[in-house]
C-alpha positions as CSV (number, residue, x, y, z in Angstrom):
1,M,-59.1,34.1,-167.5
2,V,-62.8,34.4,-166.9
3,G,-64.7,31.5,-165.6
4,S,-63.3,28.2,-164.4
5,I,-60.5,27.9,-166.8
6,K,-57.3,28.1,-164.9
7,N,-53.9,28.8,-166.3
8,R,-51.3,26.2,-165.5
9,A,-47.7,27.2,-165.4
10,V,-45.7,25.4,-168.0
11,G,-42.7,24.6,-165.8
12,S,-40.3,22.1,-167.4
13,H,-42.6,19.7,-169.3
14,N,-42.2,19.5,-173.0
15,F,-44.9,20.1,-175.6
16,T,-45.7,17.4,-178.1
17,L,-46.1,18.9,-181.6
18,P,-49.1,17.8,-183.8
19,T,-48.1,15.6,-186.7
20,H,-49.8,15.0,-190.0
21,N,-48.3,11.7,-191.0
22,D,-48.4,8.0,-190.1
23,I,-44.8,7.7,-189.0
24,A,-44.4,6.4,-185.5
25,G,-42.9,8.7,-183.0
26,V,-43.4,12.1,-181.5
27,T,-41.7,15.5,-181.7
28,Q,-41.4,17.5,-178.6
29,V,-40.2,21.1,-177.9
30,T,-39.1,22.5,-174.6
31,P,-40.7,25.7,-173.0
32,G,-37.3,27.4,-173.6
33,A,-37.5,26.7,-177.3
34,L,-41.0,28.2,-177.4
35,Q,-39.9,31.2,-175.5
36,T,-37.0,31.7,-178.0
37,I,-39.4,31.5,-181.0
38,A,-41.8,34.0,-179.4
39,Q,-38.9,36.4,-178.4
40,G,-37.6,36.3,-182.0
41,A,-41.0,37.2,-183.3
42,I,-41.5,40.1,-180.8
43,E,-38.1,41.6,-181.4
44,E,-38.8,42.0,-185.1
45,V,-42.0,44.0,-184.5
46,P,-41.4,47.7,-185.4
47,G,-41.8,49.9,-182.3
48,V,-40.5,47.3,-179.9
49,Y,-37.3,48.6,-178.3
50,A,-36.4,45.5,-176.3
51,M,-37.7,42.6,-174.3
52,R,-37.8,42.8,-170.5
53,G,-34.9,40.3,-170.1
54,S,-32.6,41.8,-172.7
55,L,-32.9,45.3,-171.3
56,T,-32.6,44.2,-167.7
57,D,-29.5,42.1,-168.6
58,S,-27.9,45.4,-169.8
59,F,-28.8,47.1,-166.5
60,S,-27.6,44.2,-164.4
61,K,-24.2,44.2,-166.2
62,V,-23.8,47.9,-165.4
63,F,-25.3,48.1,-162.0
64,G,-25.0,44.6,-160.7
65,A,-28.8,44.3,-160.3
66,K,-30.6,41.1,-160.3
67,M,-32.5,40.2,-163.6
68,F,-36.2,40.4,-163.5
69,G,-36.6,37.4,-165.8
70,S,-37.4,36.6,-169.4
71,G,-39.3,38.8,-171.7
72,V,-41.7,35.9,-172.4
73,E,-43.6,33.7,-169.9
74,L,-45.6,30.6,-170.9
75,S,-48.6,29.0,-169.3
76,Q,-51.3,26.8,-170.7
77,D,-55.1,26.8,-170.5
78,E,-57.7,24.5,-171.9
79,E,-57.6,26.2,-175.3
80,G,-53.8,26.3,-175.8
81,L,-50.7,28.3,-174.9
82,V,-50.9,31.6,-173.1
83,I,-48.0,33.9,-173.8
84,D,-47.2,36.8,-171.6
85,A,-44.8,39.2,-173.4
86,F,-43.0,42.0,-171.4
87,V,-41.7,44.7,-173.7
88,F,-40.2,48.1,-173.8
89,L,-41.5,50.3,-176.6
90,D,-39.9,53.1,-178.6
91,Y,-41.2,56.6,-177.6
92,G,-43.9,57.9,-179.8
93,V,-45.4,54.7,-181.1
94,T,-49.1,53.9,-180.9
95,V,-49.1,51.4,-178.0
96,P,-52.3,49.5,-179.1
97,R,-51.0,49.1,-182.6
98,V,-47.6,47.7,-181.5
99,A,-49.3,45.4,-179.0
100,L,-51.6,44.0,-181.7
101,A,-48.6,43.5,-184.0
102,V,-46.8,41.7,-181.2
103,Q,-49.8,39.4,-180.7
104,Q,-50.1,38.6,-184.4
105,A,-46.4,38.0,-184.7
106,V,-46.2,35.6,-181.8
107,I,-49.3,33.6,-182.9
108,G,-48.2,33.4,-186.5
109,R,-44.6,32.4,-185.7
110,L,-45.5,29.7,-183.2
111,K,-48.2,28.3,-185.5
112,N,-45.8,28.3,-188.5
113,Q,-42.8,26.8,-186.6
114,T,-44.6,24.4,-184.2
115,G,-48.2,24.0,-185.2
116,L,-49.2,24.7,-181.6
117,T,-52.4,26.7,-180.8
118,V,-51.9,29.9,-179.0
119,S,-55.0,31.0,-177.1
120,Q,-53.8,34.3,-175.8
121,V,-50.9,36.7,-176.1
122,N,-50.9,39.2,-173.3
123,V,-48.6,42.2,-173.9
124,E,-47.3,44.2,-170.9
125,V,-45.6,47.4,-171.7
126,S,-42.9,47.6,-169.1
127,G,-41.6,50.9,-170.2
128,I,-41.2,53.5,-172.9
129,V,-37.7,54.3,-174.1
130,P,-37.3,58.0,-174.9
131,V,-35.5,59.2,-178.0
132,K,-31.8,59.5,-177.4
133,D,-30.3,62.9,-178.1
134,N,-27.6,62.4,-180.7
135,H,-25.8,65.6,-179.7
136,Q,-22.2,64.6,-179.2
137,V,-19.4,66.8,-178.0
138,D,-16.2,66.8,-180.1
139,P,-13.3,67.6,-177.7
140,N,-11.3,68.9,-180.7
141,H,-13.9,71.6,-181.5
142,L,-15.4,72.7,-178.2
143,F,-15.2,76.4,-179.0
144,D,-15.8,76.5,-182.7
145,E,-19.2,78.1,-182.5
146,A,-18.8,79.9,-179.2
147,E,-18.3,83.7,-179.3
148,V,-15.7,85.1,-176.9
149,S,-16.8,88.2,-175.2
150,E,-14.1,90.7,-173.9
C-alpha cells in the first residue's frame, strides 16, 4: 500500500458482517470461511488451472514436499479486506484478462455472500501449466503403424 495505510494480517479474529435489520445480535465469519468463499470464486474463473495450495497438495502427496500454503491470504487495511490470490494459469491464456476476472469474481462473491468490502485483490501468477500431450501408447497396438524394414 502507498502512504501510511498498513495492512494488518487477519490472523484468527472473526469478521462481523453488516446487518440491515433491527434484530439484536451479530453474525461473524472466520477468516477460513472467507478464504473458502474466495477460493471457490477463483476456481470457477476460466483460465485458472489451480490454486497454489491445491496444486502443491498434489506435489506433496507424490514427493513428500511441504505445502507452501493456501491459495488465498487475507489481510485488512483501513478500506476493507485485502485478498492475495496465488494461482496457476492454463498455458495460452491472456494473463491480465484472467487476473481481472479473478479480481471481479472474488469481489463479487464476497460482497454477495458476506456484504464485506474488499479493497484489493492482488493476483500472483505462481506458474503457467503447459498443455498436456494426450498422446497415449496402447500396448496392444505398439507396431500397428510402424513399417518393418528388412
